[in-house]
N, C-alpha and C positions, 0 to 999 in steps of 0.2 A: 861491436859497434851498434849492432841491431839490439843487443840487449840494453845498450844504454840509451839508444832513442826510445826503445819501448818503456825504461823506467821513466825517462824525462815525460812522455806522453802521459802516463798513468800518474805521475806526479802532478801534472797540470791539470789532469781531469779530476784529480781528488781535490786538488786545491780549488778548483772551479765550483765541485759539488759542495765543499766545505763552506766556501764563500756564500753559496746559494742558500745553505742551510742557516748560516749566521744570518743572512739578510730575510729569509723567510720567518726565522725564529725572533727577529727583531720586530717585523711586520706583524706578526701574530700576537705579540705581547702588546705591541702599542695599539692593536686593533681592540683587544680585550680592554685596555686601559680606557681607550675612547668609549666603548660600549657601557663600561661602569660609570665614566664621568657624566655620559649622555643620561643614564637611568637616575644618577645623583641629580642632575641638572632638572630632569622631568619632575622628580620628586619635589625640588625647592619650588620649582614653577608652580607646581600644582598647590604647595602649601601657600605660597604668596598669592595665589588667585583665591584660595579660600579665606584667607584673610581680609583680601580687598572686598570680597564679596560681604563677607560680615560686617566690615567697616562700612561699607556703602549701605547696607541694609539698615544699620543703626543709625548712620548719619542721617537718613531720611525720616526716621521716626522718633519723635522724642517731646518731652513735655517740660515745662518749667513755671516756677512760681512767677508770677508778672511782677508782683511786690519786691521780691529779690532782684530780679532783673533791673527793676527802676533804681534800686539802691545800690546796684553793683559799683564799686570803686571804677575809676576812669582807667586805673592801670592794670586792672584785672580783665582777662578775657570773658566776655559773657558766656561763652560755650562753656565754662566751667560749671555753670549753673543749671544746663541742659542735663535731662534724665532720659538717656536712651533707652530704647526697647526695641526688641525683634518682632514680640507676638502680642497680640491684643490682651491676652491673660496677663502678660506683666505689667502693662500699663493699668488695667483694671485693679490690679492688687496694689499698685505704687499709689494710685489716686485715691482709693478707698483709705489707705492708711494715712495719706496727707489730709483728709478729711479730719481724722482724729487728731493727728499731730497738730493741726491748726485750729482745734478746738471748735470747728463748725457743727460736728456732731454734739448737741446739746444731751446727754444721756439722763440729765434730772429731767428734762422735759419728757422724753420718752417713759421714764419710770412713772412720772406723774400721770401720763394718760393711762398707761398699762394698769399701775397698781391703784392710782388715786392720789398717791403721794410719792415722793423720791424716797427710795430706802434710805434710813440713817447710816450713815457710816461711823461703825465703832472704833472708838479710840483705843489704840494699842499701846499700853504702857511697857510691855516686853516684845520687842522685835521677833524673839524666837518662840513666841507663843502666838501664833496666828490662828485665830479660829473665826472663820469668816465663809460664808455659804459660798462666795465666788471663788476659794481656793479650789473647789472642785470643778470649776468650769473647766471643761474640756472640748475645745473645739478646733477642728483642722482648717484653717482659713484656706489654705492652700487647695484642699479636696473641696472646699466650699465652691471656690472661685471656678474650679475645674467643673463641677455639676453645673453651675451658673452658665458656663460657656455652651454647655450640652442643652440646656433646657429652652424652651420656647417662651418668648416674653409674654405671650398670651396665655399660656396655659399656667405661668406662674401667678399671673393677676387672677386668673379663674379659680384657681386653688385657694389663693387668699380669701377671696369673695365668699366662697362656701363655708368658710369657718364659722362658728357660733359667734365668735367675737369679731364679726365683719367689721362693725362699726368702728371699734378701737383700733383695729388693723388699719383701716382706710384712714383715721386720723393720725396714727404712727407713720404710713406711708406718704401722707400729704406733708408731714414735718421733715421726713427724710428727703422728699422731692425738694424742698425748700434748701436743706442743707447742700443737696448736689447743686443747685442753682448758684449757691453762694461759692461752692468750689470753683465752677465754671466761669465764675466773675473773677476769681483769683488765679486760676492756672490757663495755660494756653497748649493745647495738643498740637502737635505738628505730623500728621500723616495723611493719607487719602481721605476723602469724604467719606467713602462707605465704611472704611475703619473706624474714622472717627464717630461715626453715628452709631456704629455696633458697641464701641467701648462706652459711649455715654448711655446706651439702653442697658447695657448689663449692669452698670453703676446703678442705675436707677431700680432695676430688678431686685438688686441686693437688698433695698429697703422692704421686701416683703419677708425677709428672715423674722425669725421669732425676736421679741423683744430682749430675750435674755442674750441673744447673739449681739443685736445692735448696740446694746449698752456697753458692750467691751471693745475696746481697741483690738484689732486683729494682731498687733505686735506683741 
């Protein structure tokens, strides 16, 4: 009789232990899955936060061509014509390229000032036989803008004035200033005032580059 009771007690104890182990195992697995889900959720939230921050940064800074916006069809969102940027350097590069794309930079005028007359364009009969001095033109526009960002505007102007051909450089810079003024009549830049002034100053400073550089579009 006692053996039967002892066996029953042992069976009950083992059953309780087994149930406890099963419950503990389930909780452990569930806890592990919750931690994994939480970690994954945190990673997703961080990624979404980063995307929102970049979107907000871009949304605050943009420029557009006023004429394009004015001619924008009514059924087309005007925001499609906005050129978003995150850094000043991006905007400077884009606006300088826009000056050339819109033919605001009159290269023949710059050549005439620098060389006395515009260099003749050689007619090429065979497109596969190009022999032009401009073919060897090698100018890293991205690097030039990076250097421009690091330079002080007063230092750039002082260096230009010290050159032997200071008068020619000054005349070329006057032309460049006029091109920039025309650009700003044509585009609108949306960012804080300090950034806006710095962008304009750096675009102006680009006009101190050698004429061999200014007569080429950066593209």
